[in-house]
C-alpha positions as a Markdown table, in Angstrom:
| # | Residue | x | y | z |
|---|---|---|---|---|
| 1 | Met | 82.2 | 167.5 | 74.3 |
| 2 | Ser | 84.0 | 165.7 | 76.9 |
| 3 | Ser | 85.5 | 167.4 | 80.2 |
| 4 | Gly | 87.9 | 166.3 | 82.9 |
| 5 | Ile | 89.7 | 167.6 | 86.1 |
| 6 | Phe | 92.8 | 166.6 | 87.1 |
| 7 | Glu | 94.7 | 167.8 | 90.6 |
| 8 | Glu | 98.1 | 167.6 | 92.5 |
| 9 | Asn | 99.3 | 169.7 | 95.1 |
| 10 | Asp | 100.0 | 172.6 | 93.6 |
| 11 | Tyr | 97.7 | 173.5 | 90.9 |
| 12 | Arg | 93.7 | 172.5 | 89.2 |
| 13 | Leu | 93.4 | 171.7 | 85.9 |
| 14 | Ile | 90.3 | 171.6 | 84.1 |
| 15 | Trp | 89.6 | 170.7 | 80.7 |
| 16 | Ser | 87.4 | 170.6 | 77.3 |
| 17 | Leu | 87.5 | 168.7 | 74.5 |
| 18 | His | 84.8 | 168.8 | 71.8 |
| 19 | Glu | 82.9 | 167.3 | 68.4 |
| 20 | Ala | 83.5 | 170.7 | 66.4 |
| 21 | Ala | 86.2 | 173.5 | 66.5 |
| 22 | Leu | 85.8 | 176.4 | 68.0 |
| 23 | Thr | 85.5 | 179.9 | 66.8 |
| 24 | Pro | 88.1 | 181.9 | 69.3 |
| 25 | Thr | 84.9 | 183.6 | 70.7 |
| 26 | Glu | 83.6 | 180.2 | 71.6 |
| 27 | Ala | 86.8 | 179.3 | 73.0 |
| 28 | Ser | 87.1 | 182.6 | 75.5 |
| 29 | Phe | 83.2 | 181.5 | 76.9 |
| 30 | Gln | 84.2 | 177.9 | 77.6 |
| 31 | Ala | 88.1 | 178.9 | 79.4 |
| 32 | Arg | 85.7 | 181.5 | 81.5 |
| 33 | Arg | 82.7 | 178.6 | 82.0 |
| 34 | Leu | 85.6 | 176.2 | 83.3 |
| 35 | Leu | 87.2 | 179.1 | 85.6 |
| 36 | Glu | 83.5 | 179.5 | 86.7 |
| 37 | Glu | 83.2 | 175.8 | 87.3 |
| 38 | Met | 86.8 | 175.7 | 89.0 |
| 39 | Glu | 86.5 | 177.9 | 91.0 |
| 40 | Pro | 82.7 | 179.8 | 91.3 |
| 41 | Gly | 83.3 | 183.5 | 91.5 |
| 42 | Ser | 86.5 | 183.5 | 89.7 |
| 43 | Ser | 85.6 | 185.1 | 86.3 |
| 44 | Ala | 84.4 | 188.1 | 87.4 |
| 45 | Leu | 88.3 | 188.5 | 89.4 |
| 46 | Leu | 89.7 | 188.0 | 86.6 |
| 47 | Gln | 91.8 | 190.5 | 84.4 |
| 48 | Lys | 94.9 | 191.1 | 82.2 |
| 49 | Thr | 98.4 | 192.4 | 82.6 |
| 50 | Ala | 100.1 | 195.4 | 80.0 |
| 51 | Thr | 101.7 | 192.1 | 78.3 |
| 52 | Gly | 98.0 | 190.2 | 78.4 |
| 53 | Lys | 98.6 | 187.1 | 80.9 |
| 54 | Pro | 95.5 | 186.8 | 83.2 |
| 55 | Phe | 95.4 | 187.3 | 86.5 |
| 56 | Leu | 92.6 | 187.1 | 89.1 |
| 57 | Ala | 92.2 | 190.6 | 91.4 |
| 58 | Asp | 92.9 | 189.5 | 95.2 |
| 59 | Asp | 93.2 | 186.1 | 94.3 |
| 60 | Pro | 97.7 | 185.5 | 94.9 |
| 61 | Arg | 96.8 | 182.4 | 92.8 |
| 62 | Cys | 98.2 | 181.8 | 89.0 |
| 63 | Ile | 96.1 | 180.9 | 86.5 |
| 64 | Ser | 96.4 | 180.2 | 82.8 |
| 65 | Phe | 94.6 | 179.8 | 79.9 |
| 66 | Ser | 95.3 | 178.0 | 76.6 |
| 67 | His | 92.7 | 176.5 | 73.5 |
| 68 | Ala | 92.9 | 174.4 | 70.2 |
| 69 | Ala | 90.8 | 174.1 | 67.2 |
| 70 | Arg | 88.6 | 171.6 | 69.7 |
| 71 | Ala | 89.8 | 171.9 | 73.3 |
| 72 | Val | 90.0 | 174.6 | 76.0 |
| 73 | Ala | 92.0 | 174.4 | 79.2 |
| 74 | Val | 92.7 | 176.3 | 82.1 |
| 75 | Val | 95.1 | 175.6 | 85.1 |
| 76 | Met | 95.0 | 177.5 | 89.1 |
| 77 | Ala | 97.9 | 176.7 | 91.4 |
| 78 | Asn | 99.5 | 178.6 | 94.2 |
| 79 | Val | 102.7 | 179.1 | 92.3 |
| 80 | Pro | 103.2 | 180.8 | 89.4 |
| 81 | Val | 102.6 | 178.7 | 86.3 |
| 82 | Gly | 102.0 | 178.4 | 82.2 |
| 83 | Met | 100.6 | 175.7 | 80.5 |
| 84 | Asp | 99.5 | 174.9 | 77.0 |
| 85 | Ile | 97.4 | 172.6 | 75.3 |
| 86 | Glu | 97.8 | 171.4 | 71.4 |
| 87 | Ala | 96.7 | 167.9 | 69.5 |
| 88 | Pro | 99.7 | 166.8 | 67.6 |
| 89 | Glu | 99.4 | 168.2 | 64.0 |
| 90 | Ala | 101.8 | 168.0 | 61.0 |
| 91 | Arg | 102.6 | 171.3 | 60.2 |
| 92 | Leu | 105.1 | 171.4 | 63.5 |
| 93 | Leu | 107.3 | 169.1 | 60.9 |
| 94 | Arg | 107.1 | 172.1 | 58.5 |
| 95 | Val | 108.3 | 174.5 | 61.0 |
| 96 | Lys | 110.1 | 172.3 | 63.6 |
| 97 | Asp | 113.5 | 172.9 | 62.4 |
| 98 | Arg | 112.8 | 177.4 | 62.4 |
| 99 | Val | 111.0 | 176.5 | 66.3 |
| 100 | Phe | 112.9 | 173.8 | 67.8 |
| 101 | Arg | 117.4 | 173.9 | 68.4 |
| 102 | Pro | 118.8 | 171.2 | 65.7 |
| 103 | Glu | 119.3 | 168.6 | 69.5 |
| 104 | Glu | 115.5 | 168.7 | 69.8 |
| 105 | Cys | 115.3 | 168.0 | 66.3 |
| 106 | Leu | 117.1 | 165.5 | 66.6 |
| 107 | Trp | 115.6 | 163.3 | 69.9 |
| 108 | Ala | 112.0 | 164.5 | 68.5 |
| 109 | Gly | 112.3 | 163.2 | 64.4 |
| 110 | Asn | 109.6 | 162.8 | 62.7 |
| 111 | Asp | 107.5 | 161.5 | 65.3 |
| 112 | Leu | 103.8 | 164.4 | 66.1 |
| 113 | Val | 104.0 | 163.4 | 69.8 |
| 114 | Arg | 107.6 | 164.4 | 70.5 |
| 115 | Leu | 107.4 | 167.5 | 68.6 |
| 116 | Thr | 104.1 | 168.9 | 69.8 |
| 117 | Thr | 106.0 | 168.0 | 73.3 |
| 118 | Leu | 108.5 | 170.8 | 72.7 |
| 119 | Trp | 106.0 | 172.7 | 71.0 |
| 120 | Thr | 103.6 | 172.9 | 73.9 |
| 121 | Ala | 106.5 | 173.3 | 76.2 |
| 122 | Arg | 107.6 | 176.4 | 74.6 |
| 123 | Glu | 104.1 | 177.7 | 74.5 |
| 124 | Ala | 103.5 | 177.4 | 78.5 |
| 125 | Met | 107.2 | 178.5 | 79.7 |
| 126 | Tyr | 105.9 | 181.6 | 77.5 |
| 127 | Lys | 102.6 | 182.2 | 79.4 |
| 128 | Leu | 104.7 | 181.4 | 82.5 |
| 129 | Asp | 106.9 | 184.4 | 81.3 |
| 130 | Gly | 104.3 | 186.6 | 80.8 |
| 131 | Gly | 106.8 | 189.1 | 79.2 |
| 132 | Arg | 107.0 | 189.3 | 74.8 |
| 133 | Gly | 109.2 | 189.1 | 72.4 |
| 134 | Leu | 110.7 | 185.7 | 73.6 |
| 135 | Asp | 112.6 | 183.9 | 71.0 |
| 136 | Phe | 111.6 | 180.5 | 70.6 |
| 137 | Arg | 114.5 | 178.7 | 69.1 |
| 138 | Lys | 117.1 | 180.6 | 71.2 |
| 139 | Glu | 115.8 | 181.4 | 74.8 |
| 140 | Leu | 113.7 | 178.1 | 75.1 |
| 141 | Trp | 114.8 | 174.9 | 75.4 |
| 142 | Ala | 114.0 | 171.8 | 76.9 |
| 143 | Glu | 116.2 | 168.8 | 78.0 |
| 144 | Cys | 115.0 | 165.7 | 76.1 |
| 145 | Ser | 115.9 | 162.2 | 76.8 |
| 146 | Glu | 115.4 | 158.9 | 74.9 |
| 147 | Ala | 114.1 | 157.6 | 77.9 |
| 148 | Ser | 111.5 | 159.7 | 77.9 |
| 149 | Asn | 109.0 | 161.1 | 75.7 |
| 150 | Phe | 108.0 | 163.8 | 77.8 |
| 151 | Pro | 111.3 | 166.1 | 78.7 |
| 152 | Ser | 111.1 | 167.0 | 83.1 |
| 153 | Val | 113.2 | 170.1 | 81.9 |
| 154 | Ala | 113.1 | 173.1 | 80.4 |
| 155 | Trp | 115.1 | 176.2 | 80.2 |
| 156 | Phe | 114.9 | 179.9 | 80.1 |
| 157 | Cys | 117.8 | 182.6 | 78.8 |
| 158 | Arg | 117.0 | 185.7 | 77.9 |
| 159 | Lys | 119.6 | 187.8 | 76.9 |
| 160 | Glu | 119.4 | 190.3 | 79.7 |
| 161 | Arg | 119.3 | 187.5 | 82.3 |
| 162 | Glu | 121.3 | 184.0 | 83.8 |
| 163 | Ala | 119.9 | 180.8 | 81.9 |
| 164 | Glu | 116.3 | 179.4 | 84.8 |
| 165 | Ser | 115.0 | 176.5 | 85.0 |
| 166 | Val | 111.7 | 175.2 | 84.2 |
| 167 | Ser | 110.3 | 172.1 | 85.1 |
| 168 | Leu | 107.3 | 170.3 | 82.9 |
| 169 | Arg | 104.2 | 168.4 | 83.5 |
| 170 | Tyr | 102.5 | 166.6 | 81.3 |
| 171 | Leu | 98.8 | 165.0 | 80.7 |
| 172 | Gln | 97.9 | 163.5 | 77.0 |
| 173 | Leu | 93.8 | 163.4 | 77.0 |
| 174 | Pro | 92.8 | 161.9 | 74.0 |
| 175 | Asp | 94.2 | 163.8 | 70.2 |
| 176 | His | 95.6 | 166.7 | 72.5 |
| 177 | Leu | 98.8 | 167.0 | 75.1 |
| 178 | Val | 98.5 | 169.4 | 77.4 |
| 179 | Cys | 101.9 | 170.9 | 78.8 |
| 180 | Leu | 102.5 | 173.1 | 82.4 |
| 181 | Ala | 105.1 | 174.9 | 83.3 |
| 182 | Phe | 106.5 | 175.9 | 86.9 |
| 183 | Arg | 109.0 | 178.0 | 87.8 |
| 184 | Ser | 111.7 | 175.2 | 89.2 |
| 185 | Glu | 112.9 | 176.3 | 93.7 |
| 186 | Lys | 115.6 | 177.9 | 93.8 |
């Protein structure tokens, strides 16, 4: 197992990469362990909203969890945040036309890193939103540029409200990609 911590002004990210695939129970245990390592005593404050979004009772900081087959990550931020961790996988080639917009598919082509970039952005945005029923293709999208493999801006567009921009940040780990989504300042 390997692990690491990355910090910026508004957030702290901690992760662990594992040799073998984790069961959901093991991933949950590892996420709580990482949260406790990041902030001793915080796992006792862990709760979930009615939609399943995690939060810390009596703590204004925001948290997000994610796990892939062999990875677990936790982020704690002073601002609303959503996060996803994934390893590039060929399954994205099969679903890309159903999940991503045509312009995103054109940008990504068959590049697994770019497809993973788009997927992690959507998952991070979904977790940031904390609601249910987001249509990944119709209500979420990233601004893609040939100049970059990592879009820095994405958009929510739920039917009942105006489009809202989201800031994206990425961290490349060995065999995995982490995306963090933050609400853009108004």
